[in-house]
PDB file with SEQRES, HELIX, SHEET and CRYST1 records, atoms N, CA, C and O in Angstrom:
SEQRES   1 A   77  UNK UNK UNK UNK UNK UNK UNK UNK UNK UNK UNK UNK UNK          
SEQRES   2 A   77  UNK UNK UNK UNK UNK UNK UNK UNK UNK UNK UNK UNK UNK          
SEQRES   3 A   77  UNK UNK UNK UNK UNK UNK UNK UNK UNK UNK UNK UNK UNK          
SEQRES   4 A   77  UNK UNK UNK UNK UNK UNK UNK UNK UNK UNK UNK UNK UNK          
SEQRES   5 A   77  UNK UNK UNK UNK UNK UNK UNK UNK UNK UNK UNK UNK UNK          
SEQRES   6 A   77  UNK UNK UNK UNK UNK UNK UNK UNK UNK UNK UNK UNK              
HELIX    1 AA1 UNK A    2  UNK A    9  1                                   8    
HELIX    2 AA2 UNK A   13  UNK A   27  1                                  15    
HELIX    3 AA3 UNK A   43  UNK A   76  1                                  34    
SHEET    1 AA1 2 UNK A  32  UNK A  34  0                                        
SHEET    2 AA1 2 UNK A  39  UNK A  41 -1                                        
CRYST1    1.000    1.000    1.000  90.00  90.00  90.00 P 1           1          
ATOM      1  N   UNK A   1      87.163  90.530 111.198  1.00  0.00           N  
ATOM      2  CA  UNK A   1      88.200  91.220 110.439  1.00  0.00           C  
ATOM      3  C   UNK A   1      89.498  90.763 110.835  1.00  0.00           C  
ATOM      4  O   UNK A   1      90.319  90.471 109.965  1.00  0.00           O  
ATOM      5  N   UNK A   2      89.789  90.664 112.123  1.00  0.00           N  
ATOM      6  CA  UNK A   2      91.092  90.277 112.671  1.00  0.00           C  
ATOM      7  C   UNK A   2      91.335  88.871 112.093  1.00  0.00           C  
ATOM      8  O   UNK A   2      92.444  88.602 111.633  1.00  0.00           O  
ATOM      9  N   UNK A   3      90.385  88.003 112.098  1.00  0.00           N  
ATOM     10  CA  UNK A   3      90.416  86.593 111.750  1.00  0.00           C  
ATOM     11  C   UNK A   3      90.793  86.511 110.344  1.00  0.00           C  
ATOM     12  O   UNK A   3      91.703  85.726 110.079  1.00  0.00           O  
ATOM     13  N   UNK A   4      90.225  87.223 109.325  1.00  0.00           N  
ATOM     14  CA  UNK A   4      90.616  87.340 108.078  1.00  0.00           C  
ATOM     15  C   UNK A   4      92.100  87.772 107.779  1.00  0.00           C  
ATOM     16  O   UNK A   4      92.845  87.209 106.978  1.00  0.00           O  
ATOM     17  N   UNK A   5      92.399  88.844 108.540  1.00  0.00           N  
ATOM     18  CA  UNK A   5      93.759  89.404 108.455  1.00  0.00           C  
ATOM     19  C   UNK A   5      94.783  88.294 108.882  1.00  0.00           C  
ATOM     20  O   UNK A   5      95.883  88.133 108.352  1.00  0.00           O  
ATOM     21  N   UNK A   6      94.270  87.554 109.912  1.00  0.00           N  
ATOM     22  CA  UNK A   6      95.281  86.539 110.397  1.00  0.00           C  
ATOM     23  C   UNK A   6      95.458  85.533 109.406  1.00  0.00           C  
ATOM     24  O   UNK A   6      96.543  84.951 109.424  1.00  0.00           O  
ATOM     25  N   UNK A   7      94.628  85.206 108.550  1.00  0.00           N  
ATOM     26  CA  UNK A   7      94.874  84.134 107.532  1.00  0.00           C  
ATOM     27  C   UNK A   7      95.861  84.754 106.592  1.00  0.00           C  
ATOM     28  O   UNK A   7      96.821  84.090 106.201  1.00  0.00           O  
ATOM     29  N   UNK A   8      95.676  85.996 106.207  1.00  0.00           N  
ATOM     30  CA  UNK A   8      96.696  86.619 105.254  1.00  0.00           C  
ATOM     31  C   UNK A   8      98.097  86.579 105.840  1.00  0.00           C  
ATOM     32  O   UNK A   8      99.053  86.367 105.093  1.00  0.00           O  
ATOM     33  N   UNK A   9      98.269  86.782 107.204  1.00  0.00           N  
ATOM     34  CA  UNK A   9      99.518  86.857 107.693  1.00  0.00           C  
ATOM     35  C   UNK A   9     100.111  85.610 108.383  1.00  0.00           C  
ATOM     36  O   UNK A   9     101.176  85.670 108.997  1.00  0.00           O  
ATOM     37  N   UNK A  10      99.387  84.480 108.263  1.00  0.00           N  
ATOM     38  CA  UNK A  10      99.802  83.251 108.753  1.00  0.00           C  
ATOM     39  C   UNK A  10      99.940  83.260 110.194  1.00  0.00           C  
ATOM     40  O   UNK A  10     100.918  82.692 110.680  1.00  0.00           O  
ATOM     41  N   UNK A  11      99.080  83.837 110.955  1.00  0.00           N  
ATOM     42  CA  UNK A  11      99.133  83.741 112.395  1.00  0.00           C  
ATOM     43  C   UNK A  11      97.695  83.454 112.929  1.00  0.00           C  
ATOM     44  O   UNK A  11      96.684  83.644 112.254  1.00  0.00           O  
ATOM     45  N   UNK A  12      97.703  82.998 114.151  1.00  0.00           N  
ATOM     46  CA  UNK A  12      96.356  82.633 114.688  1.00  0.00           C  
ATOM     47  C   UNK A  12      95.523  83.889 114.914  1.00  0.00           C  
ATOM     48  O   UNK A  12      96.060  84.989 115.048  1.00  0.00           O  
ATOM     49  N   UNK A  13      94.140  83.700 114.955  1.00  0.00           N  
ATOM     50  CA  UNK A  13      93.309  84.827 115.253  1.00  0.00           C  
ATOM     51  C   UNK A  13      93.708  85.386 116.789  1.00  0.00           C  
ATOM     52  O   UNK A  13      93.701  86.591 117.039  1.00  0.00           O  
ATOM     53  N   UNK A  14      93.994  84.552 117.603  1.00  0.00           N  
ATOM     54  CA  UNK A  14      94.406  85.150 118.989  1.00  0.00           C  
ATOM     55  C   UNK A  14      95.601  86.055 118.842  1.00  0.00           C  
ATOM     56  O   UNK A  14      95.597  87.191 119.318  1.00  0.00           O  
ATOM     57  N   UNK A  15      96.725  85.502 118.117  1.00  0.00           N  
ATOM     58  CA  UNK A  15      97.921  86.361 117.947  1.00  0.00           C  
ATOM     59  C   UNK A  15      97.578  87.695 117.251  1.00  0.00           C  
ATOM     60  O   UNK A  15      98.137  88.732 117.607  1.00  0.00           O  
ATOM     61  N   UNK A  16      96.661  87.675 116.259  1.00  0.00           N  
ATOM     62  CA  UNK A  16      96.331  88.811 115.490  1.00  0.00           C  
ATOM     63  C   UNK A  16      95.659  89.847 116.427  1.00  0.00           C  
ATOM     64  O   UNK A  16      95.895  91.053 116.354  1.00  0.00           O  
ATOM     65  N   UNK A  17      94.759  89.255 117.357  1.00  0.00           N  
ATOM     66  CA  UNK A  17      94.126  90.092 118.193  1.00  0.00           C  
ATOM     67  C   UNK A  17      95.012  90.742 119.210  1.00  0.00           C  
ATOM     68  O   UNK A  17      94.897  91.927 119.521  1.00  0.00           O  
ATOM     69  N   UNK A  18      95.843  89.976 119.687  1.00  0.00           N  
ATOM     70  CA  UNK A  18      96.896  90.583 120.587  1.00  0.00           C  
ATOM     71  C   UNK A  18      97.609  91.647 119.994  1.00  0.00           C  
ATOM     72  O   UNK A  18      97.745  92.710 120.598  1.00  0.00           O  
ATOM     73  N   UNK A  19      98.129  91.439 118.745  1.00  0.00           N  
ATOM     74  CA  UNK A  19      98.824  92.531 117.957  1.00  0.00           C  
ATOM     75  C   UNK A  19      98.015  93.743 117.864  1.00  0.00           C  
ATOM     76  O   UNK A  19      98.522  94.846 118.066  1.00  0.00           O  
ATOM     77  N   UNK A  20      96.720  93.588 117.552  1.00  0.00           N  
ATOM     78  CA  UNK A  20      95.753  94.736 117.489  1.00  0.00           C  
ATOM     79  C   UNK A  20      95.698  95.526 118.736  1.00  0.00           C  
ATOM     80  O   UNK A  20      95.776  96.755 118.735  1.00  0.00           O  
ATOM     81  N   UNK A  21      95.556  94.773 119.849  1.00  0.00           N  
ATOM     82  CA  UNK A  21      95.414  95.420 121.209  1.00  0.00           C  
ATOM     83  C   UNK A  21      96.764  96.208 121.515  1.00  0.00           C  
ATOM     84  O   UNK A  21      96.763  97.287 122.109  1.00  0.00           O  
ATOM     85  N   UNK A  22      97.900  95.583 121.063  1.00  0.00           N  
ATOM     86  CA  UNK A  22      99.282  96.155 121.474  1.00  0.00           C  
ATOM     87  C   UNK A  22      99.310  97.440 120.588  1.00  0.00           C  
ATOM     88  O   UNK A  22      99.770  98.465 121.090  1.00  0.00           O  
ATOM     89  N   UNK A  23      98.874  97.455 119.379  1.00  0.00           N  
ATOM     90  CA  UNK A  23      98.936  98.632 118.469  1.00  0.00           C  
ATOM     91  C   UNK A  23      97.928  99.695 119.057  1.00  0.00           C  
ATOM     92  O   UNK A  23      98.206 100.893 119.005  1.00  0.00           O  
ATOM     93  N   UNK A  24      96.787  99.251 119.601  1.00  0.00           N  
ATOM     94  CA  UNK A  24      95.800 100.185 120.175  1.00  0.00           C  
ATOM     95  C   UNK A  24      96.550 100.938 121.329  1.00  0.00           C  
ATOM     96  O   UNK A  24      96.479 102.159 121.475  1.00  0.00           O  
ATOM     97  N   UNK A  25      97.249 100.129 122.106  1.00  0.00           N  
ATOM     98  CA  UNK A  25      97.869 100.698 123.322  1.00  0.00           C  
ATOM     99  C   UNK A  25      98.902 101.708 122.881  1.00  0.00           C  
ATOM    100  O   UNK A  25      98.942 102.852 123.335  1.00  0.00           O  
ATOM    101  N   UNK A  26      99.746 101.225 121.962  1.00  0.00           N  
ATOM    102  CA  UNK A  26     100.883 102.095 121.417  1.00  0.00           C  
ATOM    103  C   UNK A  26     100.212 103.493 120.865  1.00  0.00           C  
ATOM    104  O   UNK A  26     100.656 104.586 121.219  1.00  0.00           O  
ATOM    105  N   UNK A  27      99.132 103.359 119.990  1.00  0.00           N  
ATOM    106  CA  UNK A  27      98.590 104.571 119.382  1.00  0.00           C  
ATOM    107  C   UNK A  27      97.787 105.356 120.403  1.00  0.00           C  
ATOM    108  O   UNK A  27      97.581 106.560 120.255  1.00  0.00           O  
ATOM    109  N   UNK A  28      97.312 104.625 121.494  1.00  0.00           N  
ATOM    110  CA  UNK A  28      96.368 105.402 122.430  1.00  0.00           C  
ATOM    111  C   UNK A  28      94.969 105.607 121.871  1.00  0.00           C  
ATOM    112  O   UNK A  28      94.228 106.527 122.219  1.00  0.00           O  
ATOM    113  N   UNK A  29      94.679 104.697 120.998  1.00  0.00           N  
ATOM    114  CA  UNK A  29      93.362 104.963 120.309  1.00  0.00           C  
ATOM    115  C   UNK A  29      92.724 103.508 120.018  1.00  0.00           C  
ATOM    116  O   UNK A  29      93.434 102.577 119.637  1.00  0.00           O  
ATOM    117  N   UNK A  30      91.404 103.387 120.213  1.00  0.00           N  
ATOM    118  CA  UNK A  30      90.733 102.056 119.831  1.00  0.00           C  
ATOM    119  C   UNK A  30      90.664 102.034 118.218  1.00  0.00           C  
ATOM    120  O   UNK A  30      90.319 103.025 117.574  1.00  0.00           O  
ATOM    121  N   UNK A  31      91.003 100.888 117.670  1.00  0.00           N  
ATOM    122  CA  UNK A  31      90.986 100.798 116.237  1.00  0.00           C  
ATOM    123  C   UNK A  31      89.757  99.784 115.825  1.00  0.00           C  
ATOM    124  O   UNK A  31      89.262  99.833 114.699  1.00  0.00           O  
ATOM    125  N   UNK A  32      89.329  98.908 116.782  1.00  0.00           N  
ATOM    126  CA  UNK A  32      88.310  98.056 116.499  1.00  0.00           C  
ATOM    127  C   UNK A  32      87.262  98.054 117.655  1.00  0.00           C  
ATOM    128  O   UNK A  32      87.658  98.148 118.817  1.00  0.00           O  
ATOM    129  N   UNK A  33      86.040  97.959 117.387  1.00  0.00           N  
ATOM    130  CA  UNK A  33      85.006  97.787 118.329  1.00  0.00           C  
ATOM    131  C   UNK A  33      84.467  96.323 118.159  1.00  0.00           C  
ATOM    132  O   UNK A  33      83.820  96.015 117.158  1.00  0.00           O  
ATOM    133  N   UNK A  34      84.726  95.505 119.073  1.00  0.00           N  
ATOM    134  CA  UNK A  34      84.630  94.076 119.195  1.00  0.00           C  
ATOM    135  C   UNK A  34      83.343  93.737 120.095  1.00  0.00           C  
ATOM    136  O   UNK A  34      83.132  94.225 121.206  1.00  0.00           O  
ATOM    137  N   UNK A  35      82.536  92.836 119.442  1.00  0.00           N  
ATOM    138  CA  UNK A  35      81.555  92.098 120.230  1.00  0.00           C  
ATOM    139  C   UNK A  35      81.814  90.653 120.166  1.00  0.00           C  
ATOM    140  O   UNK A  35      82.811  90.317 119.527  1.00  0.00           O  
ATOM    141  N   UNK A  36      81.068  89.699 120.732  1.00  0.00           N  
ATOM    142  CA  UNK A  36      81.350  88.286 120.566  1.00  0.00           C  
ATOM    143  C   UNK A  36      81.167  87.786 119.066  1.00  0.00           C  
ATOM    144  O   UNK A  36      81.716  86.754 118.680  1.00  0.00           O  
ATOM    145  N   UNK A  37      80.325  88.611 118.197  1.00  0.00           N  
ATOM    146  CA  UNK A  37      80.207  88.243 116.955  1.00  0.00           C  
ATOM    147  C   UNK A  37      80.656  89.110 115.856  1.00  0.00           C  
ATOM    148  O   UNK A  37      80.771  88.671 114.712  1.00  0.00           O  
ATOM    149  N   UNK A  38      80.925  90.394 116.185  1.00  0.00           N  
ATOM    150  CA  UNK A  38      81.403  91.281 115.075  1.00  0.00           C  
ATOM    151  C   UNK A  38      82.567  92.058 115.429  1.00  0.00           C  
ATOM    152  O   UNK A  38      82.799  92.248 116.623  1.00  0.00           O  
ATOM    153  N   UNK A  39      83.375  92.559 114.485  1.00  0.00           N  
ATOM    154  CA  UNK A  39      84.388  93.500 114.717  1.00  0.00           C  
ATOM    155  C   UNK A  39      84.155  94.669 113.695  1.00  0.00           C  
ATOM    156  O   UNK A  39      83.988  94.456 112.494  1.00  0.00           O  
ATOM    157  N   UNK A  40      84.155  95.891 114.248  1.00  0.00           N  
ATOM    158  CA  UNK A  40      83.772  97.013 113.299  1.00  0.00           C  
ATOM    159  C   UNK A  40      84.959  98.023 113.574  1.00  0.00           C  
ATOM    160  O   UNK A  40      85.429  98.252 114.688  1.00  0.00           O  
ATOM    161  N   UNK A  41      85.385  98.615 112.328  1.00  0.00           N  
ATOM    162  CA  UNK A  41      86.443  99.664 112.411  1.00  0.00           C  
ATOM    163  C   UNK A  41      85.838 100.914 113.095  1.00  0.00           C  
ATOM    164  O   UNK A  41      84.673 101.264 112.906  1.00  0.00           O  
ATOM    165  N   UNK A  42      86.690 101.551 113.886  1.00  0.00           N  
ATOM    166  CA  UNK A  42      86.296 102.887 114.518  1.00  0.00           C  
ATOM    167  C   UNK A  42      86.709 103.887 113.631  1.00  0.00           C  
ATOM    168  O   UNK A  42      87.501 103.651 112.719  1.00  0.00           O  
ATOM    169  N   UNK A  43      86.195 105.052 113.853  1.00  0.00           N  
ATOM    170  CA  UNK A  43      86.494 106.188 113.056  1.00  0.00           C  
ATOM    171  C   UNK A  43      88.134 106.362 112.927  1.00  0.00           C  
ATOM    172  O   UNK A  43      88.714 106.698 111.894  1.00  0.00           O  
ATOM    173  N   UNK A  44      88.731 106.075 114.145  1.00  0.00           N  
ATOM    174  CA  UNK A  44      90.209 106.167 114.160  1.00  0.00           C  
ATOM    175  C   UNK A  44      90.850 105.286 113.170  1.00  0.00           C  
ATOM    176  O   UNK A  44      91.792 105.669 112.477  1.00  0.00           O  
ATOM    177  N   UNK A  45      90.321 104.060 113.099  1.00  0.00           N  
ATOM    178  CA  UNK A  45      91.007 103.125 112.110  1.00  0.00           C  
ATOM    179  C   UNK A  45      90.727 103.418 110.699  1.00  0.00           C  
ATOM    180  O   UNK A  45      91.535 103.157 109.808  1.00  0.00           O  
ATOM    181  N   UNK A  46      89.509 103.995 110.482  1.00  0.00           N  
ATOM    182  CA  UNK A  46      89.247 104.400 109.114  1.00  0.00           C  
ATOM    183  C   UNK A  46      90.168 105.331 108.594  1.00  0.00           C  
ATOM    184  O   UNK A  46      90.465 105.352 107.399  1.00  0.00           O  
ATOM    185  N   UNK A  47      90.698 106.207 109.548  1.00  0.00           N  
ATOM    186  CA  UNK A  47      91.677 107.180 108.975  1.00  0.00           C  
ATOM    187  C   UNK A  47      93.090 106.637 109.018  1.00  0.00           C  
ATOM    188  O   UNK A  47      93.887 106.937 108.128  1.00  0.00           O  
ATOM    189  N   UNK A  48      93.444 105.800 110.084  1.00  0.00           N  
ATOM    190  CA  UNK A  48      94.752 105.215 110.297  1.00  0.00           C  
ATOM    191  C   UNK A  48      95.163 104.128 109.198  1.00  0.00           C  
ATOM    192  O   UNK A  48      96.285 104.149 108.692  1.00  0.00           O  
ATOM    193  N   UNK A  49      94.224 103.205 108.865  1.00  0.00           N  
ATOM    194  CA  UNK A  49      94.546 102.063 108.053  1.00  0.00           C  
ATOM    195  C   UNK A  49      95.032 102.457 106.690  1.00  0.00           C  
ATOM    196  O   UNK A  49      96.116 102.025 106.300  1.00  0.00           O  
ATOM    197  N   UNK A  50      94.262 103.295 105.894  1.00  0.00           N  
ATOM    198  CA  UNK A  50      94.809 103.758 104.573  1.00  0.00           C  
ATOM    199  C   UNK A  50      96.188 104.370 104.634  1.00  0.00           C  
ATOM    200  O   UNK A  50      97.044 104.089 103.796  1.00  0.00           O  
ATOM    201  N   UNK A  51      96.407 105.253 105.681  1.00  0.00           N  
ATOM    202  CA  UNK A  51      97.657 105.920 105.677  1.00  0.00           C  
ATOM    203  C   UNK A  51      98.856 104.828 105.986  1.00  0.00           C  
ATOM    204  O   UNK A  51      99.900 104.805 105.334  1.00  0.00           O  
ATOM    205  N   UNK A  52      98.573 103.970 107.021  1.00  0.00           N  
ATOM    206  CA  UNK A  52      99.494 102.983 107.328  1.00  0.00           C  
ATOM    207  C   UNK A  52      99.885 102.122 106.252  1.00  0.00           C  
ATOM    208  O   UNK A  52     101.067 101.859 106.033  1.00  0.00           O  
ATOM    209  N   UNK A  53      98.797 101.612 105.479  1.00  0.00           N  
ATOM    210  CA  UNK A  53      98.876 100.711 104.315  1.00  0.00           C  
ATOM    211  C   UNK A  53      99.847 101.437 103.268  1.00  0.00           C  
ATOM    212  O   UNK A  53     100.777 100.825 102.744  1.00  0.00           O  
ATOM    213  N   UNK A  54      99.600 102.646 103.026  1.00  0.00           N  
ATOM    214  CA  UNK A  54     100.294 103.499 101.925  1.00  0.00           C  
ATOM    215  C   UNK A  54     101.747 103.401 102.372  1.00  0.00           C  
ATOM    216  O   UNK A  54     102.585 102.978 101.575  1.00  0.00           O  
ATOM    217  N   UNK A  55     102.097 103.780 103.638  1.00  0.00           N  
ATOM    218  CA  UNK A  55     103.497 103.901 104.143  1.00  0.00           C  
ATOM    219  C   UNK A  55     104.289 102.427 104.007  1.00  0.00           C  
ATOM    220  O   UNK A  55     105.470 102.316 103.679  1.00  0.00           O  
ATOM    221  N   UNK A  56     103.379 101.314 104.331  1.00  0.00           N  
ATOM    222  CA  UNK A  56     104.023 100.088 104.330  1.00  0.00           C  
ATOM    223  C   UNK A  56     104.413  99.699 102.756  1.00  0.00           C  
ATOM    224  O   UNK A  56     105.459  99.126 102.451  1.00  0.00           O  
ATOM    225  N   UNK A  57     103.459 100.082 101.880  1.00  0.00           N  
ATOM    226  CA  UNK A  57     103.759  99.846 100.500  1.00  0.00           C  
ATOM    227  C   UNK A  57     105.062 100.583 100.037  1.00  0.00           C  
ATOM    228  O   UNK A  57     105.881 100.029  99.303  1.00  0.00           O  
ATOM    229  N   UNK A  58     105.199 101.765 100.471  1.00  0.00           N  
ATOM    230  CA  UNK A  58     106.331 102.525 100.122  1.00  0.00           C  
ATOM    231  C   UNK A  58     107.597 101.909 100.601  1.00  0.00           C  
ATOM    232  O   UNK A  58     108.595 101.893  99.880  1.00  0.00           O  
ATOM    233  N   UNK A  59     107.583 101.370 101.873  1.00  0.00           N  
ATOM    234  CA  UNK A  59     108.658 100.674 102.559  1.00  0.00           C  
ATOM    235  C   UNK A  59     108.995  99.376 101.650  1.00  0.00           C  
ATOM    236  O   UNK A  59     110.169  99.111 101.393  1.00  0.00           O  
ATOM    237  N   UNK A  60     108.004  98.631 101.204  1.00  0.00           N  
ATOM    238  CA  UNK A  60     108.196  97.525 100.421  1.00  0.00           C  
ATOM    239  C   UNK A  60     108.979  97.835  99.121  1.00  0.00           C  
ATOM    240  O   UNK A  60     109.933  97.167  98.722  1.00  0.00           O  
ATOM    241  N   UNK A  61     108.441  98.973  98.483  1.00  0.00           N  
ATOM    242  CA  UNK A  61     109.043  99.462  97.303  1.00  0.00           C  
ATOM    243  C   UNK A  61     110.587  99.851  97.414  1.00  0.00           C  
ATOM    244  O   UNK A  61     111.422  99.620  96.539  1.00  0.00           O  
ATOM    245  N   UNK A  62     110.811 100.433  98.544  1.00  0.00           N  
ATOM    246  CA  UNK A  62     112.223 100.950  98.874  1.00  0.00           C  
ATOM    247  C   UNK A  62     113.096  99.650  99.065  1.00  0.00           C  
ATOM    248  O   UNK A  62     114.252  99.597  98.643  1.00  0.00           O  
ATOM    249  N   UNK A  63     112.536  98.695  99.667  1.00  0.00           N  
ATOM    250  CA  UNK A  63     113.221  97.503  99.970  1.00  0.00           C  
ATOM    251  C   UNK A  63     113.651  96.797  98.709  1.00  0.00           C  
ATOM    252  O   UNK A  63     114.776  96.313  98.583  1.00  0.00           O  
ATOM    253  N   UNK A  64     112.702  96.753  97.764  1.00  0.00           N  
ATOM    254  CA  UNK A  64     112.813  96.096  96.406  1.00  0.00           C  
ATOM    255  C   UNK A  64     113.867  96.875  95.587  1.00  0.00           C  
ATOM    256  O   UNK A  64     114.732  96.310  94.917  1.00  0.00           O  
ATOM    257  N   UNK A  65     113.733  98.191  95.690  1.00  0.00           N  
ATOM    258  CA  UNK A  65     114.848  99.130  94.987  1.00  0.00           C  
ATOM    259  C   UNK A  65     116.290  98.752  95.528  1.00  0.00           C  
ATOM    260  O   UNK A  65     117.258  98.610  94.780  1.00  0.00           O  
ATOM    261  N   UNK A  66     116.329  98.614  96.822  1.00  0.00           N  
ATOM    262  CA  UNK A  66     117.580  98.480  97.403  1.00  0.00           C  
ATOM    263  C   UNK A  66     118.084  97.041  96.950  1.00  0.00           C  
ATOM    264  O   UNK A  66     119.271  96.838  96.693  1.00  0.00           O  
ATOM    265  N   UNK A  67     117.206  96.155  96.876  1.00  0.00           N  
ATOM    266  CA  UNK A  67     117.591  94.745  96.434  1.00  0.00           C  
ATOM    267  C   UNK A  67     118.087  94.890  94.988  1.00  0.00           C  
ATOM    268  O   UNK A  67     119.149  94.346  94.688  1.00  0.00           O  
ATOM    269  N   UNK A  68     117.423  95.556  94.106  1.00  0.00           N  
ATOM    270  CA  UNK A  68     117.806  95.763  92.777  1.00  0.00           C  
ATOM    271  C   UNK A  68     119.284  96.395  92.764  1.00  0.00           C  
ATOM    272  O   UNK A  68     120.176  95.869  92.097  1.00  0.00           O  
ATOM    273  N   UNK A  69     119.484  97.470  93.481  1.00  0.00           N  
ATOM    274  CA  UNK A  69     120.831  98.140  93.565  1.00  0.00           C  
ATOM    275  C   UNK A  69     121.969  97.111  94.021  1.00  0.00           C  
ATOM    276  O   UNK A  69     123.099  97.078  93.534  1.00  0.00           O  
ATOM    277  N   UNK A  70     121.499  96.300  95.007  1.00  0.00           N  
ATOM    278  CA  UNK A  70     122.443  95.305  95.618  1.00  0.00           C  
ATOM    279  C   UNK A  70     122.832  94.339  94.431  1.00  0.00           C  
ATOM    280  O   UNK A  70     124.014  94.057  94.236  1.00  0.00           O  
ATOM    281  N   UNK A  71     121.819  93.839  93.644  1.00  0.00           N  
ATOM    282  CA  UNK A  71     122.204  92.927  92.567  1.00  0.00           C  
ATOM    283  C   UNK A  71     123.012  93.645  91.498  1.00  0.00           C  
ATOM    284  O   UNK A  71     123.931  93.042  90.943  1.00  0.00           O  
ATOM    285  N   UNK A  72     122.728  94.861  91.191  1.00  0.00           N  
ATOM    286  CA  UNK A  72     123.555  95.494  90.201  1.00  0.00           C  
ATOM    287  C   UNK A  72     124.997  95.646  90.648  1.00  0.00           C  
ATOM    288  O   UNK A  72     125.929  95.498  89.857  1.00  0.00           O  
ATOM    289  N   UNK A  73     125.168  95.949  91.943  1.00  0.00           N  
ATOM    290  CA  UNK A  73     126.614  96.233  92.381  1.00  0.00           C  
ATOM    291  C   UNK A  73     127.279  94.886  92.423  1.00  0.00           C  
ATOM    292  O   UNK A  73     128.491  94.839  92.213  1.00  0.00           O  
ATOM    293  N   UNK A  74     126.558  93.710  92.691  1.00  0.00           N  
ATOM    294  CA  UNK A  74     127.371  92.431  92.641  1.00  0.00           C  
ATOM    295  C   UNK A  74     127.631  92.019  91.247  1.00  0.00           C  
ATOM    296  O   UNK A  74     128.583  91.264  91.046  1.00  0.00           O  
ATOM    297  N   UNK A  75     126.879  92.434  90.227  1.00  0.00           N  
ATOM    298  CA  UNK A  75     127.118  92.149  88.744  1.00  0.00           C  
ATOM    299  C   UNK A  75     128.357  92.885  88.346  1.00  0.00           C  
ATOM    300  O   UNK A  75     129.157  92.410  87.540  1.00  0.00           O  
ATOM    301  N   UNK A  76     128.514  94.117  88.952  1.00  0.00           N  
ATOM    302  CA  UNK A  76     129.620  94.975  88.517  1.00  0.00           C  
ATOM    303  C   UNK A  76     131.031  94.465  89.087  1.00  0.00           C  
ATOM    304  O   UNK A  76     132.056  94.601  88.419  1.00  0.00           O  
ATOM    305  N   UNK A  77     131.030  93.893  90.307  1.00  0.00           N  
ATOM    306  CA  UNK A  77     132.288  93.468  90.863  1.00  0.00           C  
ATOM    307  C   UNK A  77     132.802  92.259  90.269  1.00  0.00           C  
ATOM    308  O   UNK A  77     133.871  91.788  90.655  1.00  0.00           O  
TER     309      UNK A  77                                                      
END                                                                             
């Protein structure tokens, strides 16, 4: 899972794994159960991921709106 995500974000699997471990430390909860061959979401991540994804989408929408307003204000000046 981290490996697939790392391809989407253009970072190495090692860097993605480090980011997951740092997030787990920050949250105080395990998000992935890892073995040498598999990575499985924990119950914590099953709850966390959809909420975090929704928040990130809202942030992206807000940034786009801010950009639209910025363009409008430049057109007016």
